[in-house]
PDBQT receptor file of N, H, CA, C and O in Angstrom, charges set to zero:
ATOM      1  N   ARG A   1       0.945  -1.026   0.003  1.00  0.00    +0.000 N 
ATOM      2  CA  ARG A   1       0.143   0.080   0.149  1.00  0.00    +0.000 C 
ATOM      3  C   ARG A   1       0.852   1.103  -0.329  1.00  0.00    +0.000 C 
ATOM      4  O   ARG A   1       2.020   1.065   0.058  1.00  0.00    +0.000 OA
ATOM      5  N   THR A   2       0.597   1.993  -1.013  1.00  0.00    +0.000 N 
ATOM      6  H   THR A   2      -0.352   2.025  -1.327  1.00  0.00    +0.000 HD
ATOM      7  CA  THR A   2       1.376   3.290  -0.900  1.00  0.00    +0.000 C 
ATOM      8  C   THR A   2       0.650   4.540  -0.480  1.00  0.00    +0.000 C 
ATOM      9  O   THR A   2      -0.549   4.612  -0.751  1.00  0.00    +0.000 OA
ATOM     10  N   ARG A   3       1.212   5.489   0.122  1.00  0.00    +0.000 N 
ATOM     11  H   ARG A   3       2.186   5.431   0.342  1.00  0.00    +0.000 HD
ATOM     12  CA  ARG A   3       0.431   6.550   0.832  1.00  0.00    +0.000 C 
ATOM     13  C   ARG A   3       0.701   7.615  -0.326  1.00  0.00    +0.000 C 
ATOM     14  O   ARG A   3       1.586   7.291  -1.118  1.00  0.00    +0.000 OA
ATOM     15  N   THR A   4       0.183   8.616  -0.500  1.00  0.00    +0.000 N 
ATOM     16  H   THR A   4      -0.536   8.879   0.143  1.00  0.00    +0.000 HD
ATOM     17  CA  THR A   4      -0.109   9.614  -1.323  1.00  0.00    +0.000 C 
ATOM     18  C   THR A   4       0.453  10.873  -0.516  1.00  0.00    +0.000 C 
ATOM     19  O   THR A   4       0.109  11.238   0.608  1.00  0.00    +0.000 OA
ATOM     20  N   THR A   5       1.500  11.506  -1.450  1.00  0.00    +0.000 N 
ATOM     21  H   THR A   5       1.780  11.209  -2.363  1.00  0.00    +0.000 HD
ATOM     22  CA  THR A   5       2.195  12.527  -0.892  1.00  0.00    +0.000 C 
ATOM     23  C   THR A   5       1.165  14.083  -0.458  1.00  0.00    +0.000 C 
ATOM     24  O   THR A   5       0.033  14.261  -0.908  1.00  0.00    +0.000 OA
ATOM     25  N   PRO A   6       1.714  14.831   0.267  1.00  0.00    +0.000 N 
ATOM     26  CA  PRO A   6       0.936  15.736   0.426  1.00  0.00    +0.000 C 
ATOM     27  C   PRO A   6       0.727  16.608  -0.851  1.00  0.00    +0.000 C 
ATOM     28  O   PRO A   6      -0.368  17.168  -0.809  1.00  0.00    +0.000 OA
ATOM     29  N   GLU A   7       1.379  16.865  -1.868  1.00  0.00    +0.000 N 
ATOM     30  H   GLU A   7       2.269  16.410  -1.903  1.00  0.00    +0.000 HD
ATOM     31  CA  GLU A   7       1.471  17.346  -3.030  1.00  0.00    +0.000 C 
ATOM     32  C   GLU A   7       0.470  16.482  -4.064  1.00  0.00    +0.000 C 
ATOM     33  O   GLU A   7      -0.205  17.055  -4.919  1.00  0.00    +0.000 OA
ATOM     34  N   GLN A   8       0.464  15.205  -3.898  1.00  0.00    +0.000 N 
ATOM     35  H   GLN A   8       1.012  14.739  -3.204  1.00  0.00    +0.000 HD
ATOM     36  CA  GLN A   8      -0.670  14.269  -4.676  1.00  0.00    +0.000 C 
ATOM     37  C   GLN A   8      -1.986  14.686  -4.026  1.00  0.00    +0.000 C 
ATOM     38  O   GLN A   8      -2.933  15.041  -4.728  1.00  0.00    +0.000 OA
ATOM     39  N   LEU A   9      -2.058  14.649  -2.738  1.00  0.00    +0.000 N 
ATOM     40  H   LEU A   9      -1.289  14.360  -2.168  1.00  0.00    +0.000 HD
ATOM     41  CA  LEU A   9      -3.628  14.683  -1.984  1.00  0.00    +0.000 C 
ATOM     42  C   LEU A   9      -4.099  16.121  -2.425  1.00  0.00    +0.000 C 
ATOM     43  O   LEU A   9      -5.245  16.284  -2.842  1.00  0.00    +0.000 OA
ATOM     44  N   ALA A  10      -3.219  17.141  -2.331  1.00  0.00    +0.000 N 
ATOM     45  H   ALA A  10      -2.287  17.009  -1.992  1.00  0.00    +0.000 HD
ATOM     46  CA  ALA A  10      -3.631  18.585  -2.931  1.00  0.00    +0.000 C 
ATOM     47  C   ALA A  10      -4.324  18.707  -4.249  1.00  0.00    +0.000 C 
ATOM     48  O   ALA A  10      -5.227  19.517  -4.463  1.00  0.00    +0.000 OA
ATOM     49  N   VAL A  11      -3.851  17.860  -5.116  1.00  0.00    +0.000 N 
ATOM     50  H   VAL A  11      -3.117  17.202  -4.942  1.00  0.00    +0.000 HD
ATOM     51  CA  VAL A  11      -4.239  17.834  -6.779  1.00  0.00    +0.000 C 
ATOM     52  C   VAL A  11      -5.664  17.078  -6.623  1.00  0.00    +0.000 C 
ATOM     53  O   VAL A  11      -6.738  17.595  -6.932  1.00  0.00    +0.000 OA
ATOM     54  N   LEU A  12      -5.510  15.807  -6.107  1.00  0.00    +0.000 N 
ATOM     55  H   LEU A  12      -4.638  15.387  -5.856  1.00  0.00    +0.000 HD
ATOM     56  CA  LEU A  12      -6.950  15.076  -5.868  1.00  0.00    +0.000 C 
ATOM     57  C   LEU A  12      -8.012  15.848  -5.169  1.00  0.00    +0.000 C 
ATOM     58  O   LEU A  12      -9.141  15.995  -5.636  1.00  0.00    +0.000 OA
ATOM     59  N   GLU A  13      -7.639  16.300  -4.113  1.00  0.00    +0.000 N 
ATOM     60  H   GLU A  13      -6.722  16.181  -3.733  1.00  0.00    +0.000 HD
ATOM     61  CA  GLU A  13      -8.886  17.214  -3.342  1.00  0.00    +0.000 C 
ATOM     62  C   GLU A  13      -9.239  18.351  -4.231  1.00  0.00    +0.000 C 
ATOM     63  O   GLU A  13     -10.422  18.692  -4.236  1.00  0.00    +0.000 OA
ATOM     64  N   LYS A  14      -8.449  18.950  -4.935  1.00  0.00    +0.000 N 
ATOM     65  H   LYS A  14      -7.488  18.674  -4.930  1.00  0.00    +0.000 HD
ATOM     66  CA  LYS A  14      -8.823  19.828  -5.796  1.00  0.00    +0.000 C 
ATOM     67  C   LYS A  14      -9.598  19.544  -7.056  1.00  0.00    +0.000 C 
ATOM     68  O   LYS A  14     -10.377  20.351  -7.563  1.00  0.00    +0.000 OA
ATOM     69  N   THR A  15      -9.289  18.143  -7.608  1.00  0.00    +0.000 N 
ATOM     70  H   THR A  15      -8.656  17.487  -7.196  1.00  0.00    +0.000 HD
ATOM     71  CA  THR A  15     -10.140  17.845  -8.738  1.00  0.00    +0.000 C 
ATOM     72  C   THR A  15     -11.362  17.179  -8.079  1.00  0.00    +0.000 C 
ATOM     73  O   THR A  15     -12.347  17.188  -8.816  1.00  0.00    +0.000 OA
ATOM     74  N   PHE A  16     -11.522  16.684  -7.043  1.00  0.00    +0.000 N 
ATOM     75  H   PHE A  16     -10.721  16.677  -6.443  1.00  0.00    +0.000 HD
ATOM     76  CA  PHE A  16     -12.560  16.366  -6.475  1.00  0.00    +0.000 C 
ATOM     77  C   PHE A  16     -13.823  17.195  -6.067  1.00  0.00    +0.000 C 
ATOM     78  O   PHE A  16     -15.016  16.915  -6.186  1.00  0.00    +0.000 OA
ATOM     79  N   SER A  17     -13.227  18.262  -5.566  1.00  0.00    +0.000 N 
ATOM     80  H   SER A  17     -12.258  18.490  -5.469  1.00  0.00    +0.000 HD
ATOM     81  CA  SER A  17     -14.317  19.646  -5.463  1.00  0.00    +0.000 C 
ATOM     82  C   SER A  17     -14.781  20.059  -6.732  1.00  0.00    +0.000 C 
ATOM     83  O   SER A  17     -15.871  20.623  -6.833  1.00  0.00    +0.000 OA
ATOM     84  N   VAL A  18     -13.985  19.809  -7.813  1.00  0.00    +0.000 N 
ATOM     85  H   VAL A  18     -13.100  19.351  -7.731  1.00  0.00    +0.000 HD
ATOM     86  CA  VAL A  18     -14.717  20.318  -9.393  1.00  0.00    +0.000 C 
ATOM     87  C   VAL A  18     -15.478  19.047  -9.754  1.00  0.00    +0.000 C 
ATOM     88  O   VAL A  18     -16.557  19.203 -10.325  1.00  0.00    +0.000 OA
ATOM     89  N   ASN A  19     -15.032  17.741  -9.481  1.00  0.00    +0.000 N 
ATOM     90  H   ASN A  19     -14.155  17.615  -9.017  1.00  0.00    +0.000 HD
ATOM     91  CA  ASN A  19     -15.671  16.602 -10.136  1.00  0.00    +0.000 C 
ATOM     92  C   ASN A  19     -15.287  15.489  -9.496  1.00  0.00    +0.000 C 
ATOM     93  O   ASN A  19     -14.180  14.965  -9.611  1.00  0.00    +0.000 OA
ATOM     94  N   PRO A  20     -16.447  14.998  -8.619  1.00  0.00    +0.000 N 
ATOM     95  CA  PRO A  20     -16.190  13.733  -7.555  1.00  0.00    +0.000 C 
ATOM     96  C   PRO A  20     -16.074  12.417  -8.564  1.00  0.00    +0.000 C 
ATOM     97  O   PRO A  20     -15.610  11.375  -8.101  1.00  0.00    +0.000 OA
ATOM     98  N   SER A  21     -16.418  12.469  -9.678  1.00  0.00    +0.000 N 
ATOM     99  H   SER A  21     -16.795  13.315 -10.055  1.00  0.00    +0.000 HD
ATOM    100  CA  SER A  21     -16.764  11.429 -10.307  1.00  0.00    +0.000 C 
ATOM    101  C   SER A  21     -16.199  11.349 -11.934  1.00  0.00    +0.000 C 
ATOM    102  O   SER A  21     -16.968  11.215 -12.886  1.00  0.00    +0.000 OA
ATOM    103  N   PRO A  22     -14.850  11.447 -12.049  1.00  0.00    +0.000 N 
ATOM    104  CA  PRO A  22     -13.852  11.880 -12.920  1.00  0.00    +0.000 C 
ATOM    105  C   PRO A  22     -13.904  10.850 -13.842  1.00  0.00    +0.000 C 
ATOM    106  O   PRO A  22     -13.858   9.733 -13.325  1.00  0.00    +0.000 OA
ATOM    107  N   ASN A  23     -14.007  10.890 -15.396  1.00  0.00    +0.000 N 
ATOM    108  H   ASN A  23     -14.044  11.797 -15.816  1.00  0.00    +0.000 HD
ATOM    109  CA  ASN A  23     -14.057   9.767 -16.429  1.00  0.00    +0.000 C 
ATOM    110  C   ASN A  23     -12.725   9.300 -16.529  1.00  0.00    +0.000 C 
ATOM    111  O   ASN A  23     -11.771   9.699 -15.862  1.00  0.00    +0.000 OA
ATOM    112  N   ASN A  24     -12.722   8.371 -17.462  1.00  0.00    +0.000 N 
ATOM    113  H   ASN A  24     -13.497   8.047 -18.004  1.00  0.00    +0.000 HD
ATOM    114  CA  ASN A  24     -11.368   7.940 -18.023  1.00  0.00    +0.000 C 
ATOM    115  C   ASN A  24     -10.333   8.588 -18.258  1.00  0.00    +0.000 C 
ATOM    116  O   ASN A  24      -9.211   8.324 -17.826  1.00  0.00    +0.000 OA
ATOM    117  N   ARG A  25     -10.647   9.513 -18.984  1.00  0.00    +0.000 N 
ATOM    118  H   ARG A  25     -11.559   9.727 -19.335  1.00  0.00    +0.000 HD
ATOM    119  CA  ARG A  25      -9.884  10.405 -19.660  1.00  0.00    +0.000 C 
ATOM    120  C   ARG A  25      -9.163  11.395 -18.529  1.00  0.00    +0.000 C 
ATOM    121  O   ARG A  25      -7.957  11.602 -18.665  1.00  0.00    +0.000 OA
ATOM    122  N   VAL A  26      -9.786  11.934 -17.555  1.00  0.00    +0.000 N 
ATOM    123  H   VAL A  26     -10.766  11.766 -17.445  1.00  0.00    +0.000 HD
ATOM    124  CA  VAL A  26      -9.394  12.464 -16.711  1.00  0.00    +0.000 C 
ATOM    125  C   VAL A  26      -8.511  11.941 -15.551  1.00  0.00    +0.000 C 
ATOM    126  O   VAL A  26      -7.526  12.497 -15.065  1.00  0.00    +0.000 OA
ATOM    127  N   ARG A  27      -9.042  10.816 -15.225  1.00  0.00    +0.000 N 
ATOM    128  H   ARG A  27      -9.842  10.364 -15.619  1.00  0.00    +0.000 HD
ATOM    129  CA  ARG A  27      -7.965   9.771 -14.423  1.00  0.00    +0.000 C 
ATOM    130  C   ARG A  27      -6.851   9.588 -15.089  1.00  0.00    +0.000 C 
ATOM    131  O   ARG A  27      -5.759   9.738 -14.540  1.00  0.00    +0.000 OA
ATOM    132  N   GLU A  28      -6.993   9.198 -16.510  1.00  0.00    +0.000 N 
ATOM    133  H   GLU A  28      -7.880   9.075 -16.956  1.00  0.00    +0.000 HD
ATOM    134  CA  GLU A  28      -5.563   8.804 -17.061  1.00  0.00    +0.000 C 
ATOM    135  C   GLU A  28      -4.569  10.037 -17.316  1.00  0.00    +0.000 C 
ATOM    136  O   GLU A  28      -3.381   9.866 -17.591  1.00  0.00    +0.000 OA
ATOM    137  N   GLN A  29      -5.173  11.297 -17.198  1.00  0.00    +0.000 N 
ATOM    138  H   GLN A  29      -6.138  11.436 -16.975  1.00  0.00    +0.000 HD
ATOM    139  CA  GLN A  29      -4.375  12.581 -16.976  1.00  0.00    +0.000 C 
ATOM    140  C   GLN A  29      -3.675  12.579 -15.671  1.00  0.00    +0.000 C 
ATOM    141  O   GLN A  29      -2.449  12.523 -15.579  1.00  0.00    +0.000 OA
ATOM    142  N   LEU A  30      -4.423  12.637 -14.745  1.00  0.00    +0.000 N 
ATOM    143  H   LEU A  30      -5.419  12.683 -14.819  1.00  0.00    +0.000 HD
ATOM    144  CA  LEU A  30      -4.085  12.734 -13.349  1.00  0.00    +0.000 C 
ATOM    145  C   LEU A  30      -2.978  11.540 -12.984  1.00  0.00    +0.000 C 
ATOM    146  O   LEU A  30      -2.027  11.736 -12.228  1.00  0.00    +0.000 OA
ATOM    147  N   SER A  31      -3.230  10.404 -13.576  1.00  0.00    +0.000 N 
ATOM    148  H   SER A  31      -4.004  10.245 -14.190  1.00  0.00    +0.000 HD
ATOM    149  CA  SER A  31      -2.125   9.502 -13.085  1.00  0.00    +0.000 C 
ATOM    150  C   SER A  31      -0.712   9.879 -13.926  1.00  0.00    +0.000 C 
ATOM    151  O   SER A  31       0.335   9.536 -13.376  1.00  0.00    +0.000 OA
ATOM    152  N   ARG A  32      -0.625  10.524 -15.150  1.00  0.00    +0.000 N 
ATOM    153  H   ARG A  32      -1.475  10.803 -15.597  1.00  0.00    +0.000 HD
ATOM    154  CA  ARG A  32       0.458  10.910 -15.682  1.00  0.00    +0.000 C 
ATOM    155  C   ARG A  32       1.067  12.045 -14.763  1.00  0.00    +0.000 C 
ATOM    156  O   ARG A  32       2.219  11.933 -14.345  1.00  0.00    +0.000 OA
ATOM    157  N   GLU A  33       0.378  13.003 -14.493  1.00  0.00    +0.000 N 
ATOM    158  H   GLU A  33      -0.558  13.094 -14.833  1.00  0.00    +0.000 HD
ATOM    159  CA  GLU A  33       0.486  14.239 -13.738  1.00  0.00    +0.000 C 
ATOM    160  C   GLU A  33       1.054  13.706 -12.362  1.00  0.00    +0.000 C 
ATOM    161  O   GLU A  33       2.035  14.335 -11.965  1.00  0.00    +0.000 OA
ATOM    162  N   LEU A  34       0.690  12.820 -11.678  1.00  0.00    +0.000 N 
ATOM    163  H   LEU A  34      -0.107  12.309 -12.000  1.00  0.00    +0.000 HD
ATOM    164  CA  LEU A  34       0.798  12.412 -10.223  1.00  0.00    +0.000 C 
ATOM    165  C   LEU A  34       1.914  11.268 -10.196  1.00  0.00    +0.000 C 
ATOM    166  O   LEU A  34       2.636  11.181  -9.203  1.00  0.00    +0.000 OA
ATOM    167  N   GLY A  35       2.048  10.492 -11.147  1.00  0.00    +0.000 N 
ATOM    168  H   GLY A  35       1.461  10.563 -11.954  1.00  0.00    +0.000 HD
ATOM    169  CA  GLY A  35       2.877   9.276 -11.050  1.00  0.00    +0.000 C 
ATOM    170  C   GLY A  35       2.359   8.245 -10.219  1.00  0.00    +0.000 C 
ATOM    171  O   GLY A  35       3.079   7.625  -9.437  1.00  0.00    +0.000 OA
ATOM    172  N   MET A  36       1.189   8.043 -10.348  1.00  0.00    +0.000 N 
ATOM    173  H   MET A  36       0.604   8.547 -10.983  1.00  0.00    +0.000 HD
ATOM    174  CA  MET A  36       0.364   6.860  -9.746  1.00  0.00    +0.000 C 
ATOM    175  C   MET A  36      -0.430   6.185 -10.737  1.00  0.00    +0.000 C 
ATOM    176  O   MET A  36      -0.581   6.622 -11.878  1.00  0.00    +0.000 OA
ATOM    177  N   SER A  37      -1.003   4.982 -10.246  1.00  0.00    +0.000 N 
ATOM    178  H   SER A  37      -0.881   4.627  -9.319  1.00  0.00    +0.000 HD
ATOM    179  CA  SER A  37      -1.384   4.143 -11.204  1.00  0.00    +0.000 C 
ATOM    180  C   SER A  37      -2.983   4.707 -11.491  1.00  0.00    +0.000 C 
ATOM    181  O   SER A  37      -3.389   5.492 -10.635  1.00  0.00    +0.000 OA
ATOM    182  N   GLU A  38      -3.816   4.422 -12.476  1.00  0.00    +0.000 N 
ATOM    183  H   GLU A  38      -3.486   3.784 -13.172  1.00  0.00    +0.000 HD
ATOM    184  CA  GLU A  38      -4.918   4.922 -12.823  1.00  0.00    +0.000 C 
ATOM    185  C   GLU A  38      -5.888   4.375 -11.857  1.00  0.00    +0.000 C 
ATOM    186  O   GLU A  38      -6.792   5.116 -11.472  1.00  0.00    +0.000 OA
ATOM    187  N   ARG A  39      -5.801   3.081 -11.391  1.00  0.00    +0.000 N 
ATOM    188  H   ARG A  39      -5.067   2.479 -11.704  1.00  0.00    +0.000 HD
ATOM    189  CA  ARG A  39      -6.197   2.078 -10.506  1.00  0.00    +0.000 C 
ATOM    190  C   ARG A  39      -6.574   2.728  -9.086  1.00  0.00    +0.000 C 
ATOM    191  O   ARG A  39      -7.656   2.762  -8.499  1.00  0.00    +0.000 OA
ATOM    192  N   SER A  40      -5.243   3.257  -8.715  1.00  0.00    +0.000 N 
ATOM    193  H   SER A  40      -4.364   3.229  -9.192  1.00  0.00    +0.000 HD
ATOM    194  CA  SER A  40      -5.128   3.571  -7.440  1.00  0.00    +0.000 C 
ATOM    195  C   SER A  40      -6.004   5.147  -7.113  1.00  0.00    +0.000 C 
ATOM    196  O   SER A  40      -6.638   5.478  -6.111  1.00  0.00    +0.000 OA
ATOM    197  N   ILE A  41      -5.757   5.844  -8.288  1.00  0.00    +0.000 N 
ATOM    198  H   ILE A  41      -5.242   5.575  -9.102  1.00  0.00    +0.000 HD
ATOM    199  CA  ILE A  41      -6.654   7.083  -8.491  1.00  0.00    +0.000 C 
ATOM    200  C   ILE A  41      -8.190   6.702  -8.426  1.00  0.00    +0.000 C 
ATOM    201  O   ILE A  41      -8.908   7.369  -7.682  1.00  0.00    +0.000 OA
ATOM    202  N   GLN A  42      -8.658   5.806  -9.064  1.00  0.00    +0.000 N 
ATOM    203  H   GLN A  42      -8.075   5.263  -9.669  1.00  0.00    +0.000 HD
ATOM    204  CA  GLN A  42      -9.793   5.384  -9.365  1.00  0.00    +0.000 C 
ATOM    205  C   GLN A  42     -10.273   4.918  -7.578  1.00  0.00    +0.000 C 
ATOM    206  O   GLN A  42     -11.384   5.193  -7.125  1.00  0.00    +0.000 OA
ATOM    207  N   ILE A  43      -9.474   4.382  -6.986  1.00  0.00    +0.000 N 
ATOM    208  H   ILE A  43      -8.571   4.159  -7.354  1.00  0.00    +0.000 HD
ATOM    209  CA  ILE A  43      -9.971   3.834  -5.405  1.00  0.00    +0.000 C 
ATOM    210  C   ILE A  43      -9.570   5.135  -4.709  1.00  0.00    +0.000 C 
ATOM    211  O   ILE A  43     -10.003   5.181  -3.557  1.00  0.00    +0.000 OA
ATOM    212  N   TRP A  44      -8.982   6.027  -5.024  1.00  0.00    +0.000 N 
ATOM    213  H   TRP A  44      -8.631   5.990  -5.959  1.00  0.00    +0.000 HD
ATOM    214  CA  TRP A  44      -8.839   7.081  -3.989  1.00  0.00    +0.000 C 
ATOM    215  C   TRP A  44     -10.350   7.857  -4.269  1.00  0.00    +0.000 C 
ATOM    216  O   TRP A  44     -11.124   8.201  -3.375  1.00  0.00    +0.000 OA
ATOM    217  N   PHE A  45     -10.566   8.045  -5.763  1.00  0.00    +0.000 N 
ATOM    218  H   PHE A  45      -9.937   7.766  -6.488  1.00  0.00    +0.000 HD
ATOM    219  CA  PHE A  45     -12.176   8.668  -5.654  1.00  0.00    +0.000 C 
ATOM    220  C   PHE A  45     -13.086   8.095  -5.087  1.00  0.00    +0.000 C 
ATOM    221  O   PHE A  45     -13.881   8.748  -4.411  1.00  0.00    +0.000 OA
ATOM    222  N   GLN A  46     -13.191   6.822  -5.209  1.00  0.00    +0.000 N 
ATOM    223  H   GLN A  46     -12.545   6.291  -5.758  1.00  0.00    +0.000 HD
ATOM    224  CA  GLN A  46     -14.360   5.884  -4.786  1.00  0.00    +0.000 C 
ATOM    225  C   GLN A  46     -14.482   5.891  -3.137  1.00  0.00    +0.000 C 
ATOM    226  O   GLN A  46     -15.512   5.635  -2.513  1.00  0.00    +0.000 OA
ATOM    227  N   ASN A  47     -13.028   6.287  -2.496  1.00  0.00    +0.000 N 
ATOM    228  H   ASN A  47     -12.191   6.495  -3.003  1.00  0.00    +0.000 HD
ATOM    229  CA  ASN A  47     -13.205   6.081  -0.945  1.00  0.00    +0.000 C 
ATOM    230  C   ASN A  47     -13.365   7.359  -0.642  1.00  0.00    +0.000 C 
ATOM    231  O   ASN A  47     -14.039   7.480   0.381  1.00  0.00    +0.000 OA
ATOM    232  N   ARG A  48     -12.944   8.607  -1.218  1.00  0.00    +0.000 N 
ATOM    233  H   ARG A  48     -12.397   8.509  -2.049  1.00  0.00    +0.000 HD
ATOM    234  CA  ARG A  48     -13.444   9.868  -1.116  1.00  0.00    +0.000 C 
ATOM    235  C   ARG A  48     -14.982  10.074  -1.297  1.00  0.00    +0.000 C 
ATOM    236  O   ARG A  48     -15.663  10.810  -0.584  1.00  0.00    +0.000 OA
ATOM    237  N   ARG A  49     -15.356   9.462  -2.155  1.00  0.00    +0.000 N 
ATOM    238  H   ARG A  49     -14.802   8.864  -2.734  1.00  0.00    +0.000 HD
ATOM    239  CA  ARG A  49     -17.124   9.395  -2.296  1.00  0.00    +0.000 C 
ATOM    240  C   ARG A  49     -17.839   8.764  -1.310  1.00  0.00    +0.000 C 
ATOM    241  O   ARG A  49     -18.970   9.129  -0.990  1.00  0.00    +0.000 OA
ATOM    242  N   ALA A  50     -17.330   7.955  -0.868  1.00  0.00    +0.000 N 
ATOM    243  H   ALA A  50     -16.411   7.659  -1.128  1.00  0.00    +0.000 HD
ATOM    244  CA  ALA A  50     -17.800   6.984   0.210  1.00  0.00    +0.000 C 
ATOM    245  C   ALA A  50     -17.567   8.078   1.701  1.00  0.00    +0.000 C 
ATOM    246  O   ALA A  50     -18.518   8.319   2.444  1.00  0.00    +0.000 OA
ATOM    247  N   LYS A  51     -16.606   8.469   1.872  1.00  0.00    +0.000 N 
ATOM    248  H   LYS A  51     -15.833   8.274   1.268  1.00  0.00    +0.000 HD
ATOM    249  CA  LYS A  51     -16.130   9.569   3.083  1.00  0.00    +0.000 C 
ATOM    250  C   LYS A  51     -17.264  10.612   3.145  1.00  0.00    +0.000 C 
ATOM    251  O   LYS A  51     -17.880  10.882   4.176  1.00  0.00    +0.000 OA
ATOM    252  N   VAL A  52     -17.444  11.091   2.109  1.00  0.00    +0.000 N 
ATOM    253  H   VAL A  52     -16.943  10.872   1.272  1.00  0.00    +0.000 HD
ATOM    254  CA  VAL A  52     -18.432  12.278   1.916  1.00  0.00    +0.000 C 
ATOM    255  C   VAL A  52     -20.081  11.561   2.066  1.00  0.00    +0.000 C 
ATOM    256  O   VAL A  52     -20.995  12.272   2.483  1.00  0.00    +0.000 OA
ATOM    257  N   LYS A  53     -20.236  10.649   1.826  1.00  0.00    +0.000 N 
ATOM    258  H   LYS A  53     -19.493  10.071   1.488  1.00  0.00    +0.000 HD
ATOM    259  CA  LYS A  53     -21.790   9.946   1.876  1.00  0.00    +0.000 C 
ATOM    260  C   LYS A  53     -21.978   9.451   3.488  1.00  0.00    +0.000 C 
ATOM    261  O   LYS A  53     -23.054   9.355   4.078  1.00  0.00    +0.000 OA
ATOM    262  N   ASN A  54     -20.652   9.168   4.024  1.00  0.00    +0.000 N 
ATOM    263  H   ASN A  54     -19.778   9.246   3.544  1.00  0.00    +0.000 HD
ATOM    264  CA  ASN A  54     -20.971   8.780   5.503  1.00  0.00    +0.000 C 
ATOM    265  C   ASN A  54     -20.794   9.862   6.245  1.00  0.00    +0.000 C 
ATOM    266  O   ASN A  54     -21.254   9.790   7.384  1.00  0.00    +0.000 OA
ATOM    267  N   ILE A  55     -20.306  10.765   5.962  1.00  0.00    +0.000 N 
ATOM    268  H   ILE A  55     -19.932  10.824   5.036  1.00  0.00    +0.000 HD
ATOM    269  CA  ILE A  55     -20.278  11.928   6.768  1.00  0.00    +0.000 C 
ATOM    270  C   ILE A  55     -21.875  12.717   6.599  1.00  0.00    +0.000 C 
ATOM    271  O   ILE A  55     -22.549  13.083   7.562  1.00  0.00    +0.000 OA
ATOM    272  N   ALA A  56     -22.219  12.847   5.345  1.00  0.00    +0.000 N 
ATOM    273  H   ALA A  56     -21.671  12.549   4.563  1.00  0.00    +0.000 HD
ATOM    274  CA  ALA A  56     -23.666  13.419   5.183  1.00  0.00    +0.000 C 
ATOM    275  C   ALA A  56     -24.900  12.529   5.929  1.00  0.00    +0.000 C 
ATOM    276  O   ALA A  56     -26.030  12.921   6.220  1.00  0.00    +0.000 OA
ATOM    277  N   LYS A  57     -24.260  11.124   6.148  1.00  0.00    +0.000 N 
ATOM    278  H   LYS A  57     -23.342  10.805   5.911  1.00  0.00    +0.000 HD
ATOM    279  CA  LYS A  57     -25.346  10.357   6.997  1.00  0.00    +0.000 C 
ATOM    280  C   LYS A  57     -25.305  10.671   8.441  1.00  0.00    +0.000 C 
ATOM    281  O   LYS A  57     -26.294  10.701   9.173  1.00  0.00    +0.000 OA
ATOM    282  N   ARG A  58     -24.170  10.885   8.768  1.00  0.00    +0.000 N 
ATOM    283  H   ARG A  58     -23.366  10.860   8.173  1.00  0.00    +0.000 HD
ATOM    284  CA  ARG A  58     -24.049  11.142  10.379  1.00  0.00    +0.000 C 
ATOM    285  C   ARG A  58     -24.789  12.471  10.633  1.00  0.00    +0.000 C 
ATOM    286  O   ARG A  58     -25.437  12.577  11.674  1.00  0.00    +0.000 OA
ATOM    287  N   SER A  59     -24.750  13.282   9.935  1.00  0.00    +0.000 N 
ATOM    288  H   SER A  59     -24.225  13.196   9.089  1.00  0.00    +0.000 HD
ATOM    289  CA  SER A  59     -25.427  14.636  10.269  1.00  0.00    +0.000 C 
ATOM    290  C   SER A  59     -27.009  14.940   9.604  1.00  0.00    +0.000 C 
ATOM    291  O   SER A  59     -27.586  16.002   9.842  1.00  0.00    +0.000 OA
TER     292      SER A  59
């Protein structure tokens, strides 16, 4: 398991705020830009959406 660096996290969070469900092309571009696999980016967005859903459910 690899941890995201603070720089990668900042880019991912910024992208998430604009588009919580990026398409294949956006994920591909992010993977090249951040040096992460497309799959790990896909999973990051999946987990982030689940986190938002979980927080919304609590309140």
